[in-house]
N, CA, C and O atoms as a MOPAC input file, in Angstrom:
PM7 MOZYME 1SCF
protein

 N     22.59600 1   -41.83300 1     8.39300 1
 C     21.54400 1   -40.94400 1     8.36800 1
 C     22.51100 1   -40.56000 1     6.53700 1
 O     23.71800 1   -40.59000 1     6.29600 1
 N     21.69800 1   -40.33900 1     5.89800 1
 C     21.85300 1   -39.61100 1     4.12400 1
 C     21.91900 1   -38.35600 1     4.75000 1
 O     21.56900 1   -37.76700 1     5.77300 1
 N     22.56700 1   -38.19100 1     3.60500 1
 C     23.23400 1   -36.39200 1     3.47600 1
 C     22.78300 1   -36.01200 1     1.79400 1
 O     23.37300 1   -35.15300 1     1.13800 1
 N     22.16900 1   -36.45000 1     1.51700 1
 C     21.47700 1   -36.54900 1    -0.02700 1
 C     20.31700 1   -35.61400 1     0.16800 1
 O     20.29600 1   -34.74500 1    -0.70400 1
 N     19.51200 1   -35.54300 1     0.89700 1
 C     18.42600 1   -34.83800 1     1.35500 1
 C     19.18100 1   -32.80400 1     0.91200 1
 O     20.17700 1   -32.13800 1     1.19500 1
 N     18.14000 1   -32.66700 1     0.25900 1
 C     17.64400 1   -30.78400 1     0.08800 1
 C     17.91800 1   -30.39300 1     1.44000 1
 O     18.91800 1   -29.91000 1     1.97100 1
 N     16.74900 1   -30.72900 1     1.88200 1
 C     17.21100 1   -29.42200 1     2.91100 1
 C     18.18000 1   -29.72700 1     4.28100 1
 O     17.97600 1   -29.35800 1     5.43700 1
 N     19.26400 1   -30.50300 1     3.75800 1
 C     20.37400 1   -30.55200 1     4.75900 1
 C     21.22600 1   -29.54500 1     4.39100 1
 O     21.87200 1   -28.98400 1     5.27600 1
 N     21.38700 1   -29.09600 1     2.84800 1
 C     22.16200 1   -28.21100 1     2.20400 1
 C     21.71100 1   -26.53900 1     2.95200 1
 O     20.49800 1   -26.37200 1     3.08700 1
 N     22.61800 1   -25.38600 1     3.40600 1
 C     22.30500 1   -24.15700 1     3.77900 1
 C     22.06100 1   -23.72500 1     2.23700 1
 O     22.54400 1   -24.13300 1     1.18100 1
 N     21.26200 1   -22.88700 1     2.50200 1
 C     20.32200 1   -21.81500 1     0.75900 1
 C     21.29200 1   -20.27100 1     1.09800 1
 O     21.66400 1   -19.48900 1     1.97300 1
 N     21.31600 1   -20.57100 1    -0.23000 1
 C     22.35900 1   -18.66300 1    -0.04600 1
 C     21.65900 1   -17.45900 1     0.38100 1
 O     20.53800 1   -17.14600 1    -0.02000 1
 N     22.18400 1   -16.96200 1     1.00200 1
 C     21.95400 1   -15.43600 1     1.65600 1
 C     20.69300 1   -14.61400 1     0.84700 1
 O     19.76300 1   -14.10100 1     1.46900 1
 N     20.81200 1   -14.57300 1    -0.63700 1
 C     19.47100 1   -14.09400 1    -1.92900 1
 C     18.45700 1   -15.00300 1    -1.35200 1
 O     17.59000 1   -14.54100 1    -0.61000 1
 N     18.49000 1   -15.93300 1    -1.56300 1
 C     16.80900 1   -16.54500 1    -1.36100 1
 C     16.75100 1   -16.61500 1     0.24500 1
 O     15.81200 1   -17.36200 1     0.52100 1
 N     17.20700 1   -16.26700 1     1.11300 1
 C     16.97200 1   -16.28100 1     2.61900 1
 C     16.63700 1   -14.97900 1     2.20100 1
 O     15.41500 1   -14.98400 1     2.04800 1
 N     16.88000 1   -14.38300 1     2.06100 1
 C     16.07200 1   -12.36200 1     2.11500 1
 C     14.73400 1   -12.21400 1     1.54200 1
 O     13.78200 1   -11.49400 1     1.84400 1
 N     14.95400 1   -13.24600 1     0.47400 1
 C     14.27600 1   -13.04700 1    -0.61800 1
 C     12.50300 1   -14.05000 1     0.28900 1
 O     11.27800 1   -14.03300 1     0.16600 1
 N     13.18300 1   -14.49600 1     0.81600 1
 C     12.28600 1   -15.63000 1     1.59600 1
 C     11.07000 1   -15.09900 1     2.99800 1
 O      9.90200 1   -15.35600 1     3.29000 1
 N     12.26100 1   -14.18500 1     3.59500 1
 C     12.22800 1   -13.61800 1     4.79800 1
 C     11.55300 1   -11.81500 1     4.33400 1
 O     11.17300 1   -11.03800 1     5.20900 1
 N     11.54200 1   -11.48800 1     2.92400 1
 C     10.77000 1   -10.18600 1     2.28100 1
 C      9.34900 1   -10.26300 1     2.34900 1
 O      8.48100 1    -9.48900 1     2.75200 1
 N      9.34100 1   -11.94500 1     1.60800 1
 C      7.89900 1   -12.22400 1     1.16500 1
 C      6.90400 1   -12.63800 1     2.76800 1
 O      5.72000 1   -12.49600 1     3.07200 1
 N      8.00600 1   -13.14000 1     3.42000 1
 C      6.95500 1   -13.24300 1     4.77900 1
 C      6.47100 1   -12.40100 1     5.26200 1
 O      5.29900 1   -12.43000 1     5.63500 1
 N      7.73400 1   -10.78900 1     5.46700 1
 C      7.34300 1    -9.25400 1     6.41100 1
 C      6.36700 1    -8.80500 1     5.10400 1
 O      5.44100 1    -7.99700 1     5.17100 1
 N      6.58600 1    -9.16300 1     4.51400 1
 C      5.30900 1    -8.31500 1     3.15000 1
 C      4.18300 1    -8.89800 1     3.58700 1
 O      3.32700 1    -8.07100 1     3.90000 1
 N      3.82800 1   -10.17000 1     3.74100 1
 C      2.37000 1   -10.75300 1     3.97400 1
 C      2.16900 1   -10.69700 1     4.97000 1
 O      1.16000 1   -11.36800 1     5.18500 1
 N      2.84200 1    -9.90500 1     6.56600 1
 C      2.69800 1    -9.97800 1     7.67100 1
 C      2.44200 1    -8.45800 1     7.41100 1
 O      1.31000 1    -8.28200 1     7.86000 1
 N      2.80100 1    -7.52500 1     7.02700 1
 C      2.91300 1    -6.06500 1     6.74700 1
 C      1.46000 1    -5.61300 1     6.27100 1
 O      0.93300 1    -4.61000 1     6.75100 1
 N      0.86500 1    -6.36200 1     5.34900 1
 C      0.14400 1    -6.24900 1     4.19100 1
 C     -1.54900 1    -6.64700 1     4.83500 1
 O     -2.55000 1    -5.93300 1     4.77300 1
 N     -1.37500 1    -8.33300 1     5.57600 1
 C     -2.13600 1    -8.47900 1     6.03000 1
 C     -2.80000 1    -7.88500 1     8.02400 1
 O     -3.66800 1    -8.38100 1     8.74100 1
 N     -1.79700 1    -6.59200 1     8.26100 1
 C     -1.93800 1    -6.57500 1     9.11600 1
 C     -2.38600 1    -4.49100 1     8.71000 1
 O     -3.02500 1    -3.67700 1     9.37600 1
 N     -1.94600 1    -4.41100 1     7.88200 1
 C     -2.58800 1    -3.20800 1     6.90900 1
 C     -4.20700 1    -3.29500 1     7.02000 1
 O     -5.02700 1    -2.44000 1     7.35500 1
 N     -4.35800 1    -4.62400 1     6.62200 1
 C     -6.19300 1    -4.85700 1     5.88800 1
 C     -6.64900 1    -5.34800 1     7.95600 1
 O     -7.78600 1    -5.16200 1     8.38700 1
 N     -5.57000 1    -5.90000 1     8.80700 1
 C     -6.58300 1    -5.78400 1    10.25500 1
 C     -6.75000 1    -4.25000 1    10.44200 1
 O     -7.80400 1    -3.63800 1    10.27000 1
 N     -5.85300 1    -3.85100 1    10.72700 1
 C     -6.56300 1    -2.70900 1    11.15700 1
 C     -6.78400 1    -1.18300 1    10.01900 1
 O     -6.21300 1    -0.18400 1    10.45500 1
 N     -7.35700 1    -1.04200 1     9.00300 1
 C     -8.25000 1    -0.66600 1     8.74600 1
 C     -9.52100 1    -1.60700 1     8.25300 1
 O    -10.20800 1    -1.16700 1     7.33100 1
 N     -9.79600 1    -2.66800 1     8.73800 1
 C    -11.46200 1    -3.48700 1     9.34100 1
 C    -11.19900 1    -2.67800 1    10.84000 1
 O    -11.74300 1    -1.58500 1    10.99900 1
 N    -10.53200 1    -3.13100 1    11.68700 1
 C    -10.79600 1    -2.79200 1    12.92500 1
 C    -10.75200 1    -1.28500 1    13.33200 1
 O    -11.44600 1    -0.99200 1    14.30500 1
 N    -10.16800 1    -0.46500 1    12.84100 1
 C    -10.08600 1     1.38400 1    13.26200 1
 C    -10.94800 1     1.66800 1    12.85900 1
 O    -11.14600 1     2.70000 1    13.50000 1
 N    -12.39800 1     1.50200 1    11.69200 1
 C    -13.44100 1     2.71700 1    12.06900 1
 C    -14.19200 1     1.74800 1    12.81300 1
 O    -15.22700 1     2.37700 1    13.03000 1
 N    -14.34800 1     0.53300 1    13.38400 1
 C    -14.91100 1     0.14200 1    14.51000 1
 C    -14.58100 1     0.36000 1    15.84700 1
 O    -15.23000 1    -0.15500 1    16.75700 1
 N    -13.22700 1     1.38100 1    16.11100 1
 C    -12.60900 1     1.92000 1    17.12000 1
 C    -12.34400 1     3.50500 1    17.26900 1
 O    -11.88000 1     4.06200 1    18.26400 1
 N    -12.80900 1     4.20500 1    15.85300 1
 C    -12.87100 1     5.66700 1    15.99700 1
 C    -12.08200 1     6.01100 1    16.86900 1
 O    -12.56700 1     6.74800 1    17.72700 1
 N    -10.39500 1     5.59200 1    17.03800 1
 C     -9.76300 1     6.62100 1    17.91500 1
 C     -8.86700 1     7.27900 1    16.84500 1
 O     -8.79000 1     7.12000 1    15.62700 1
 N     -8.14200 1     8.16400 1    17.82100 1
 C     -6.66200 1     8.71900 1    16.92300 1
 C     -5.95900 1     8.39400 1    16.85300 1
 O     -5.28600 1     8.80500 1    15.90800 1
 N     -5.18800 1     7.04100 1    17.99200 1
 C     -4.25300 1     6.53200 1    18.02500 1
 C     -3.87200 1     5.02900 1    17.49500 1
 O     -2.98800 1     4.25600 1    17.86400 1
 N     -5.23900 1     4.87800 1    16.13100 1
 C     -5.21000 1     3.78400 1    15.37400 1
 C     -3.82600 1     4.37800 1    14.46100 1
 O     -2.65300 1     4.00700 1    14.42300 1
 N     -4.44600 1     5.28100 1    13.88700 1
 C     -2.64600 1     5.95700 1    13.21500 1
 C     -1.45500 1     5.10500 1    13.61700 1
 O     -0.97200 1     4.11900 1    13.05900 1
 N     -1.13600 1     5.68500 1    14.63200 1
 C     -0.13900 1     4.91300 1    15.34900 1
 C     -0.17400 1     3.17400 1    15.38900 1
 O      0.83900 1     2.48400 1    15.27800 1
 N     -1.31700 1     2.73300 1    15.53900 1
 C     -1.09600 1     1.58800 1    15.81400 1
 C     -1.00600 1     0.98800 1    14.88200 1
 O     -0.20700 1     0.05200 1    14.90400 1
 N     -2.09200 1     1.35800 1    13.14800 1
 C     -1.59200 1     0.95100 1    11.75300 1
 C     -0.35200 1     0.94900 1    11.65900 1
 O      0.16700 1    -0.12900 1    11.36800 1
 N      0.82500 1     2.53900 1    11.94200 1
 C      2.37200 1     2.22700 1    11.48000 1
 C      2.83200 1     1.40800 1    12.43000 1
 O      2.99300 1     0.42600 1    11.70500 1
 N      3.14800 1     1.06900 1    13.42400 1
 C      3.68800 1    -0.46500 1    13.78200 1
 C      3.05800 1    -1.39200 1    13.30200 1
 O      3.78000 1    -2.13000 1    12.63300 1
 N      1.72500 1    -1.77200 1    13.35800 1
 C      0.83200 1    -2.88500 1    12.61800 1
 C      1.94000 1    -2.94800 1    11.25000 1
 O      2.60200 1    -3.94100 1    10.94800 1
 N      1.94800 1    -1.53500 1    10.47800 1
 C      1.76800 1    -2.52300 1     9.01600 1
 C      3.30000 1    -2.19100 1     8.28700 1
 O      3.97800 1    -2.83700 1     7.48900 1
 N      3.46000 1    -1.14300 1     8.81900 1
 C      4.78100 1    -0.39600 1     8.87500 1
 C      5.51600 1    -0.73200 1     8.90200 1
 O      6.15000 1    -0.63400 1     7.85200 1
 N      6.20600 1    -1.46200 1    10.07100 1
 C      7.46400 1    -1.88100 1    10.07800 1
 C      7.60800 1    -2.52000 1     9.25600 1
 O      8.06200 1    -2.25100 1     8.14400 1
 N      7.02400 1    -4.05400 1     9.91500 1
 C      6.80500 1    -5.71000 1     8.53200 1
 C      7.13000 1    -5.12300 1     6.97000 1
 O      7.66300 1    -5.90800 1     6.18600 1
 N      6.84200 1    -3.86800 1     6.55700 1
 C      6.60900 1    -3.68700 1     5.68000 1
 C      7.86800 1    -2.55800 1     5.09600 1
 O      7.87100 1    -2.22600 1     3.91100 1
 N      9.08100 1    -1.94500 1     6.23500 1
 C      9.98300 1    -1.71900 1     5.83900 1
 C     11.50500 1    -2.69100 1     5.93100 1
 O     12.66000 1    -2.61300 1     5.51100 1
 N     10.45100 1    -3.85000 1     6.96800 1
 C     11.96500 1    -4.90100 1     7.15100 1
 C     11.41500 1    -5.52300 1     6.08000 1
 O     12.43300 1    -6.08500 1     5.67800 1
 N     10.26700 1    -5.96000 1     5.04500 1
 C     10.61100 1    -6.37300 1     4.05500 1
 C     10.99200 1    -5.61100 1     2.37900 1
 O     10.91700 1    -6.23600 1     1.32100 1
 N     11.37500 1    -4.22400 1     2.50500 1
 C     11.60500 1    -3.57500 1     1.56400 1
 C     13.14200 1    -3.90000 1     1.72400 1
 O     13.89000 1    -4.30600 1     0.83400 1
 N     13.53300 1    -3.58100 1     3.33700 1
 C     15.04500 1    -3.68300 1     3.34000 1
 C     15.57400 1    -5.04300 1     2.99100 1
 O     16.68500 1    -5.29300 1     2.52400 1
 N     14.66400 1    -5.83900 1     3.27200 1
 C     15.29600 1    -7.71700 1     2.39200 1
 C     15.18000 1    -7.58500 1     1.45400 1
 O     15.69100 1    -8.63800 1     1.07200 1
 N     14.78400 1    -6.92200 1     0.27300 1
 C     14.62200 1    -7.13200 1    -0.62100 1
 C     15.35300 1    -6.54900 1    -1.48700 1
 O     15.56100 1    -6.91000 1    -2.64500 1
 N     15.88200 1    -5.35100 1    -0.77100 1
 C     16.99500 1    -4.12700 1    -1.75500 1
 C     18.40000 1    -5.13800 1    -1.20000 1
 O     19.41100 1    -5.24700 1    -1.89300 1
 N     18.25200 1    -5.77200 1     0.05100 1
 C     19.47200 1    -6.35900 1     0.10200 1
 C     19.71100 1    -7.40300 1    -0.45300 1
 O     20.88000 1    -7.77600 1    -0.55800 1
 N     18.59600 1    -8.19500 1    -0.98700 1
 C     19.02900 1    -9.14600 1    -1.20900 1
 C     18.90600 1    -8.92100 1    -2.87700 1
 O     18.43000 1    -9.93200 1    -3.39500 1
 N     19.12700 1    -8.15100 1    -3.58300 1
 C     19.04900 1    -7.37600 1    -4.88100 1
 C     20.10200 1    -6.83200 1    -5.30300 1
 O     20.49700 1    -6.79600 1    -6.46800 1
 N     20.98000 1    -6.04400 1    -3.63300 1
 C     21.98000 1    -5.75400 1    -3.89900 1
 C     22.79300 1    -7.37600 1    -4.24600 1
 O     23.10000 1    -7.64700 1    -5.40700 1
 N     22.99700 1    -8.08600 1    -3.41800 1
 C     23.52500 1    -9.41400 1    -3.13500 1
 C     23.66000 1   -10.04500 1    -4.74800 1
 O     24.78000 1   -10.28000 1    -5.20000 1
 N     22.59600 1   -10.25800 1    -5.45000 1
 C     22.64000 1   -10.31800 1    -6.74700 1
 C     23.49200 1    -9.80100 1    -7.56600 1
 O     24.46000 1   -10.32900 1    -8.11300 1
 N     23.13800 1    -8.86800 1    -7.62100 1
 C     23.68300 1    -7.52700 1    -8.35400 1
 C     25.55200 1    -7.89600 1    -8.29100 1
 O     26.34300 1    -8.22900 1    -9.17400 1
 N     25.70100 1    -7.66100 1    -6.93200 1
 C     27.24100 1    -7.73800 1    -6.48200 1
 C     28.19300 1    -9.40600 1    -7.43200 1
 O     29.11400 1    -9.63700 1    -8.21400 1
 N     27.29600 1   -10.01200 1    -6.75300 1
 C     27.39300 1   -11.88000 1    -7.20100 1
 C     27.71100 1   -11.67900 1    -8.31600 1
 O     28.92900 1   -11.57500 1    -8.46100 1
 N     26.96600 1   -11.54900 1    -9.42700 1
 C     26.83100 1   -11.38700 1   -10.74100 1
 C     28.30100 1   -10.43600 1   -11.63600 1
 O     28.87600 1   -10.60000 1   -12.71200 1
 N     28.48500 1    -9.09500 1   -10.09600 1
 C     28.95800 1    -8.44700 1   -11.40500 1
 C     30.55800 1    -9.38300 1   -10.49300 1
 O     31.00900 1   -10.36500 1   -11.08200 1
 N     30.95600 1    -9.12300 1    -9.68700 1
 C     32.01000 1   -10.92500 1    -9.69200 1
 C     32.96900 1   -11.35000 1   -10.31800 1
 O     34.16800 1   -11.10000 1   -10.44600 1
 N     31.64800 1   -12.58400 1   -10.98100 1
 C     31.50100 1   -13.37000 1   -11.45200 1
 C     32.18300 1   -12.85300 1   -13.01900 1
 O     33.12700 1   -13.40500 1   -13.58200 1
 N     31.60900 1   -11.94900 1   -13.39600 1
 C     32.11100 1   -11.14900 1   -14.79400 1
 C     33.94700 1   -10.53800 1   -14.54100 1
 O     34.52300 1    -9.92400 1   -15.44000 1

């Protein structure tokens, strides 16, 4: 088995967090759009709770991953200098 393949090397934490932030941002935006399309059809009060759960939680996770990735990059650069 060759060890020169790129996929066999672990990625750095900022890269992984940036990727996960993008994924959760996409999930949050798609969930928000889904609730905005389906919400008026249902015309109920609990749609706000569903909207908060479906789009809010992934957006919060995306924001946390992005902030953590930026913090790690800044700390890494400060340690180098």
